[in-house]
C-alpha positions, 0 to 999 in steps of 0.5 A, spaced: 141 234 414 142 236 407 146 242 409 150 238 414 152 233 408 153 239 403 158 242 408 161 235 409 162 235 402 165 242 401 170 240 407 172 234 403 173 238 396 177 243 400 181 238 403 182 234 396 185 241 393 189 242 399 192 235 398 193 236 391 197 241 393 201 237 398 202 232 392 205 237 387 210 239 392 212 232 394 213 231 387 218 237 387 221 235 393 222 228 391 225 230 384 230 235 388 232 229 393 234 224 387 238 230 384 242 231 390 243 223 391 245 223 383 250 229 385 253 225 391 253 218 386 257 222 381 262 225 386 263 218 389 264 215 383 269 220 381 273 219 388 273 212 387 276 213 380 281 218 382 283 215 389 282 208 388 282 207 381 277 202 382 274 198 377 266 200 375 264 193 378 267 194 385 264 201 385 257 199 383 258 194 389 260 199 394 255 204 392 249 198 392 252 197 400 250 205 401 244 206 404 244 214 403 242 213 396 234 210 396 231 214 390 236 211 385 234 204 386 241 202 385 240 194 387 236 194 381 242 196 377 247 190 374 252 195 371 253 203 372 253 204 364 246 201 364 243 205 370 236 207 369 232 214 370 230 214 377 222 215 378 222 221 381 227 225 376 223 228 370 226 226 363 229 233 361 234 233 367 235 225 365 237 227 358 242 232 361 245 226 365 244 220 362 251 221 358 255 220 364 253 213 365 253 211 358 260 214 357 263 211 364 269 206 363 270 208 356 276 213 358 283 212 362 283 215 369 284 222 368 280 223 362 274 219 366 275 224 372 274 230 368 268 227 365 266 226 372 267 233 374 263 236 368 257 232 370 258 234 377 257 241 375 251 239 370 248 236 376 249 241 381 246 246 376 240 242 375 240 241 383 240 249 384 234 249 379 230 244 383 231 247 389 228 254 387 222 250 384 221 246 390 222 253 394 216 256 390 212 250 390 212 250 398 210 257 398 205 256 392 202 249 391 199 248 398 195 255 398 193 254 391 190 247 392 187 250 398 184 256 394 182 252 388 178 247 393 175 252 397 172 256 390 170 249 388 166 248 395 163 255 394 160 253 387 158 247 389 154 249 396 
């Protein structure tokens, strides 16, 4: 009976290691999704400014009605200039993109479009980096978590 309980405990430790690896991989995936959605948001804002010359309040209403930006929690946003860091995004990435929202609406149409294009390129670079990190995490974290869990299980048994 004692051996069965020990084996069951060892199995749970291995499973916990694997789950930790999956959790870390999922964090990388959520970060990538948030950056993809931010890139889409910046492109949509740019299009609204360039082609419709829409005011920021109307742009925000349009964005809040969209269902393809769930990681950004736009329903909680009262003004685009006060847009907060999405929970899935890390602070260094947000620090590079925060200026887009803070400066939004402070320039005329063409200047605003250049502002959008600059941050669109910056966001694309961050997304490319996040894509690489996610691909590496898919290859490494689950396997590493499984191996660490197995190692701990062997030490406990």
